[in-house]
N, C-alpha and C positions, 0 to 999 in steps of 0.2 A: 700323412705326408703331404698332400697338397697345403698344406697351412701350413705346414712347417716352414715348407718354400717360402708359402707369401711374406710369412715373418720374418726370416732372412732379406726377402727383399728390399720389407719395408727397414729396417734394422741399416741396410747397407745404404739403402736413399737417403734415410735420415741424417748419419754421420757423412754423407756425400755435400747435401744443404749443408749443411752446420759447415763444412769446411767453404763452402764456395761461398759463403755468408760471410768468411774472414775473408776470404781470395778477395772478394768484392772490397769490404773495406779497405783495403792493403789497396789496390788498384785505384780506388779512387780518392784514395787521399796522395800516392805515388802519381795521378795523373792533376790534381788539383797542384802539386810544389811544384811541378814540371812548369805546369801554366801560369804560375806566379814567380815563378823564377827567372829574372831577366838576366840571367848567365846561361839558359837554359836552353841548347838548343832545337832546332826542329826537329829531329832526329830521335830526342831525348823524349817533346813531348808527343812525337808518334808514336814515339815504343809503349807511352804510360797508354796511348790512346787504345791501342790496338790488345794490352795486356788487358782494358778494361771492358772490351767488348767478348774477347773470349770469355772472360769470367760471365759476363753475362749472357752469353749462349749457355754455359753450363749451368746457370741458372736456371733456367730456361728449358733445359733436359732433364735435368733434374726435376722439377714440377712437373713435365709431361712423363717422364718414372712414379713419379705419387699419385697422378690420376687414373694409373692403368690398374 
């Protein structure tokens, strides 16, 4: 039973890691575009920065989960 739970947790963590990787790529692209755009407001750049930071925290949490 314990092995089945561990496999389930590993599968969930792997799926979450893939999703976090996709989210990180999207957040980085948005942040880079916002910084490159001369029309972007400071709020837009700040929102993109916060989104990228949230994704980085999620990725860190997933790595911690995978190490359990």
